N, C-alpha and C positions, 0 to 999 in steps of 0.2 A: 248760212239763211238757217238751217237746224238749232244751230247754237243761238241766232238772233230768239227764234219761237222758245226755244226752252227759257231762256232769261226774261222774257214779255210772259210766257206763262206760268212763271215762279211769282213774277212783280205782280199780278193780278190775283195769284193765291194767295200773296203777303194779303194785300189790300181786303180780301176776302178774307181772311184769316182776324185782321186786326177788327173789321165791320162784325163778326159775329160777336166775337169779345166785346163792342163798345155795346150793340143791340140787345146782350142776352142778358136775362137777370141774372146776379150774384147769387152764388148757390150762397146755403147756410153757413154762415162763421165766417164767412169771407165777404170783407167790404167792399165797396162801388171801385176803392183807387185799388186796392189791391187786383180786383179783376181785372181793371183796365190795364195795370203792371206784368201783367202775365199776360194780356194781349198784346201789348211792347212788344215783349221776349217774345212770344211766339210766332210775331211780326219780322223780327229780327232774325229765328233761326231761319225763317223762309228765305228769305233772303240770301242767305247766308249758301243755303242748298243749290238755290240756284246759280248762284255767280251773278244776279243781279246787276248788281254795282259792287264796287270794291269795298272787302269789309268795314275799313276804315270811315265811309263814308253812310254804309248802313248804321253805323254806328251815331254816326250827328246824325241821322234822322232820328233816332232813340231818344238823343239829347234835345229835339225840339218835342216830342210826340210827348215828353212827359209831363212839360209844363202844360202845354196846348189842351189835351186832354183829363188835365186836373191834378194829376197825381204827383208832382212837386207842386209849389206854390208859386215858383218862378222861377224862370230863365237862369236868372244869377243863382240861384241855390244849386241847381241840376250841374253849371258849373264851378261849383264849389268842391260839387261830390267828386266830378272829375279831375278836379287834382286833386292828387293825395300824394303820398308818401311813395308809394307805388310809383308816379308817374316819374317822380326824380330818382328814386333809385335804381329805376331802368336807364333813366339818362349816363348815369355814373357806370352801369353794368356792361355799357356797350360802348363807352370808351376804354375799360377794361380791353374786350374783344378787340378793338383796335388797336390798340399799342403794342399788345400779342401778336395780332395777325401782321403787323405789321416790321415784325422782327422775322430773325432766324430761330427763334427755339423751338417754334414747333417741331421744324427737320432737326435739329439736335435732339431733340427729345425723343423722336423717331431713328435717329442714328446710334442714340445711346441702347433702345430699348432691343434693337437691330443686333447689338453687341452682346446684350444678355440673354436674349431667346435666339442665338445663332443655330445654326443646322436646321432641323427641323420645320417644316414650310405650314405645320400646325402651332408652331411656337411663332411662327410670320404671323399668322394671323392675329395670334394673342396679341401680339406686339401692336400691330396696329390699331387693336380694338381698346388696349391699354392708352396708346396712347390717345387715341381718341378723347377717351372718358377723362383722362385727367386736365387735357384742352377745358376741357365743356364745362367743367367744376368753374373756371372764372370766364368763360363765354358763354355765348345764349348756344341752344344745341344744334341750331340751323348752322350759324357761322362755323362748328367747331367741325360738324361733317362736310358743310362743303370746303371746309381748306383742307382736311386730311385724305377726303376725296379728290381733289387737284395735287395732293402729293403722291398716292395709289395712281394716279391716271398720265403724271410725267412718266412714270416708268412703264406701266401697264401698256399708256395708249400711244408708244414711241416708236412708230416704225423703224427710224433710223436705229435701234438698238438692236432689230431683227428676229426677236426672242418671240416664244408662244406658249405663254404660261397656262399650266393646268387647268381646263374648264375647270372641273370641280373645285381648286384652289381660288379661282376668281370669284368664284360662287360665294366662299367663303368672307373673301375680302371685304367684297361689295355690298353684302347684307352686314357684315362684320361692326364695318365703321357706322354705319346708321346705330346698330344696336350699342356700341361704346359710346359714341354720343350723348343719346338718348337716361342714357344708366348711368353717364358721368354728370347729367344735369341735376340726377337727387341729390348727388354728396352735399351740395352746399346752396344757401339759401339766394347766393348767387348766379346758380349754374342755370338756372331756367326764370323766365317772367314767369312761368304759372305758380314758383315757390312761394316769390314775394306777394304775390297777388292773393295766396291763401292766407298768410299771416298775416295780412293785413285784413281780410274776411274774418278771422277767427279774433282777432282783437275786436270787432265792429260787435261780432254775435256772442262773443263769451268774455268781452273785456281782456284775455288771456293774451299773452305776450312770450314768446319761443325767443331763448336768443341764436346766437348766431352758433356757440359750441353746442348745446341741447340740440341744433337741427343734427349740427355733422356728427355725434354721438350716434343718432338711429340713420343718418344718411349717407353714410360713408359704408359702414357692412352693408347696407340694401343695398350700393350701387356695386360694390367690389362683388357681392353674390349675381347680380346681374350679368354682368359682364362675364364672368366664370361660366354661369351657368347656358349664356349664350351662347360661349365658346367652346363649352363642351358639346352643347344641343348640334351648333352648325359640325364640328368635326364627325358627329355621326352620323351624323345621315346625309352628310355630301363625301367624307374620306378622300381629304385632298394627297395627291400626289407628291412626293418628295420634289423639290427643286433640284435642278441641276448647278454646277458652279458657277457657270456664266450668268446663269439668274437670281443667285446669289450675290453674285458681284455688283448687277445691277444694282439691286434695291440697296447694298451698302451705299456705292456711288451716290444714289441719289440722295442721301441723308449725311452724308461724312465731308471728307475735305472741306469745311467750315472754319479751321483755325481756334486760336482760341475765342471765347468770349469778346464781344467789345463791349467799350466802356456802356455803350446803349443799353446792351442787353442788359449789365451786370446793373444801372440804374432801375432798370423793369422789374428786375427780381428782386433787388431790396425793397420798393413801392410796394409791389404785390405782396410778398413777405411782412409789411410794416401794417399794411392793410388788414391782413387777415388776425395778425397778432393784435391787431386794436379792434376788428369784429370779436377776437374772443374775448377782450377782455369787454365790452360791453356785457358783457354776464356778469360782470364783478363790481364794477365801478359806477355809479348813479351818476345820470348826465351826460353817458356817452349814448348817444344813438347810431345803429349799422347804419341808416339813412345819411346820417354827418359823416361820419366816417368816409361813406364811397362820395360826396359832394366833394371831401376835402381833399379826398384823393385825385379826383379827377381834375380840379383844380392845380394840384400838384404838378398834374404831366403836361400842361399849356406854358408853366412858368421859364421864363428866360435863364438857359443854362441849363434849364433840363430837356428842354424839346422832345418830350417823350412823344408829341403826337402832336400832330398841325387839325385846324378846324377844318380845313379839305377831307382830310383822312376821318376825320369824326361824321362828319357831317354824310359821307358815303357809309359809313359802318353801321349809322343808326337806323335800323326799317319803321320809318313813320308810321307806317300803316298798323305796326304791330302795338307801337305806343299809343296813339289815340283809339285805335280800336281796345287797348284794354282799358285807358281813360273811360270810354264810354261804356264798358263794361262795369267797371266799377261805379259808375252813376246811376246805370240799371239795378245792379247788386242792391246798392243804398236804397233806391227807391220799393224794391221787391221785399227788403227788410223791414224798412220801416211804416209799409202799410200791412203788415203781417202775413202776404202772400206766403213768404216763405215756411212761415208757419203753419200755415193750412194745407200748403203741399204735401208738406213732412209727414202732416194724422191724415191725409187722404190715403197716403200712398204707401209709410213705411208705420202706421199706428201699430199695425196689428205685430213688425219686427221685435215690439218693445218685449214682449214676452218669450223673446229668441235666447239662447244661449250667447255670450258676447262673442266669442269665437267666430260662432256664425254669422252674427249682425256683422263685421268686420270682411268676415269672407264673401256674403252679401254686397256690401258695400265695390270692393275691391271686382267681384266679378262684374257687376253694373257697368261701371265704370271702364272695366277692359274691354267688354263689347261694343259699348259706343262711341269710346277710343277708336274702332277698328272702323268706325265707319265719319268720323270727324277728322279734318284733319292737321287738327292742332286740338293741344292742351286746355289754352285759357277758358274758351267757350265754355267745356266742361267744367273747368274749375270754379268758375261763377256761376254757374247756373244750379251746380249741386252742392259747390260747399256749404253755406250758412243749413240747408237742409241736413244733411249729414251731420253738422256739426249738433244740429238741435236733436237728433235720434241719438247722436251717441251720449247729450248729455243724459238723455228720458229714461237711458240704460244701463248709465252707471260707469260707461268707457270713455278712458282720458280721452278727452279733444284730441290731442296731440295724434294718439293713433289713427284718429281719420283723418286729419291734413296728411300724415306719410304716406296713407292707404291712397288718396288722391293723386298725392305730388307722383307715387309710382306707379300709377297705371292711367293717370292723365299724362306722362308720359311716353314713358316705355309700351311700345308697341309687334307683338310677333305675330300679326297678321293678316292685313291687306295692305303692303306695299302700295300700292297706287292710287290711294289714300292721302295714305302720309306725306304730310310736304317733306321730311329728310330723306325719307327711303327713295323718294321721286329722285333725288338729288345722282344717286346710283342705278337706280329703277330704267333709268330712261336709257342707259348706255345697253342694255338687252342681255345683260349678265348672266340673269338672275328672271326666272316668274311668279306670279304671285302662287301657286301649287310648291313653289319650291318653298319659299316663306310657310305657308301650309301645313307642310309636311313634317314641320318640328314647331313651327309656332303656335299651333295648339297645343299638343301637349306639353310642353314648355311653359305655357300661360298657366295650365292649369296645376301642374308642380307650383309653380313659384307661388300661386294664389292660396296653395296648401301651407307652405314653404314662409311668406312673409306672413301670414295672418298668423302664426305660430309665432313668428321671430317678433314683431312689434311689441304687444305690450312688456315683454322683459327688457328691451332694447329702451324704449320710453320710460319706464322706471328706473332705468339706468341714467337717461339722461335727466332725468326731474332730480334725483337725488342728486348729480353731481350740479 
């Protein structure tokens, strides 16, 4: 009943918020349509905060309100904004995730890393973090985290083994898997739905295109640093004890004895490798588009003789609520841009920052996103709301827009603050091996250190990416 009362209360609050924006006069410099677009955005955020309806349903309400209130010319125009290259790229990205998930490749990767990092419990923690990060480069963060959490729990939660793992070691692993999954999503444009959404927004706001290779030149080092920094922070904070021989044998047995690579696994490796090669070639060969490569790769998965994915497997893999939500957010973002609402918000909130040193502008952007991310369960809403304004500020202050995009990618994805809010942390948090205070213990200092480090590293990495 309390939950119902909360949902009803937030539903009423959302209607009140929209009514205020509808009835209040538009401030100086903001068109009436821009005022209404901001009102619809505030209405949508309020629905999300109270979990009044599923996020995808709240997004569909946005599609109806945009033409109904006169922000867009017609519903058909709004639907055109809903269907973008992001929509189709995401469909292909989830096909890759489904193909990899339905193979033994993740377990094989984990087995290889356990052999490389043998002996120390701290190295085992790193192995799990690295494995989840690598898989997350071609899967959604949530899928990678869920996959490796299952790999972890197959041993740690198996009563038949009769093993009692060190609690501090368990804390490190159960926190490390979400950190690795989130960090891996930064490495490639397909690592997270937020990444390709930002690239589309960058093209809409500035006409700037970022190639697959350019993204990786910046994203891979940032992802590696994030994993290593998270690992060091976990080991310092919790000091995991050495594992016994029986525990080490159980970990190896869970990921070993799979035999040689199967024909299907070789097909997956070859296909994913070819897709990466063609994604990189989009930087040098005109006429090849990243979305085209993704869709062609997806079609190949279903071809007779290959059969790397069935439709039922694919349908189970695609989180249609996320796909619908992102499409609706793209339509809203287009409306905010076309009505000048984003420029107005940037002038009001960020106008004074134009006089700052570029380092502190980037630092401020990262800090704002990191703090906001601690209270929002996923990155895409933050990305859509803030990316256009941040890019506008970057142009005004002479900062390369790609620096801003990477700041958004980093801090809209990785978070070391409140695990009870984040969707990825919840996969392991609900097991009870760690608390919010455990994460804050290392998360706050780690966030501060990485804010300074990434702010200093991004400009030279972006400069290198643009040279290449």
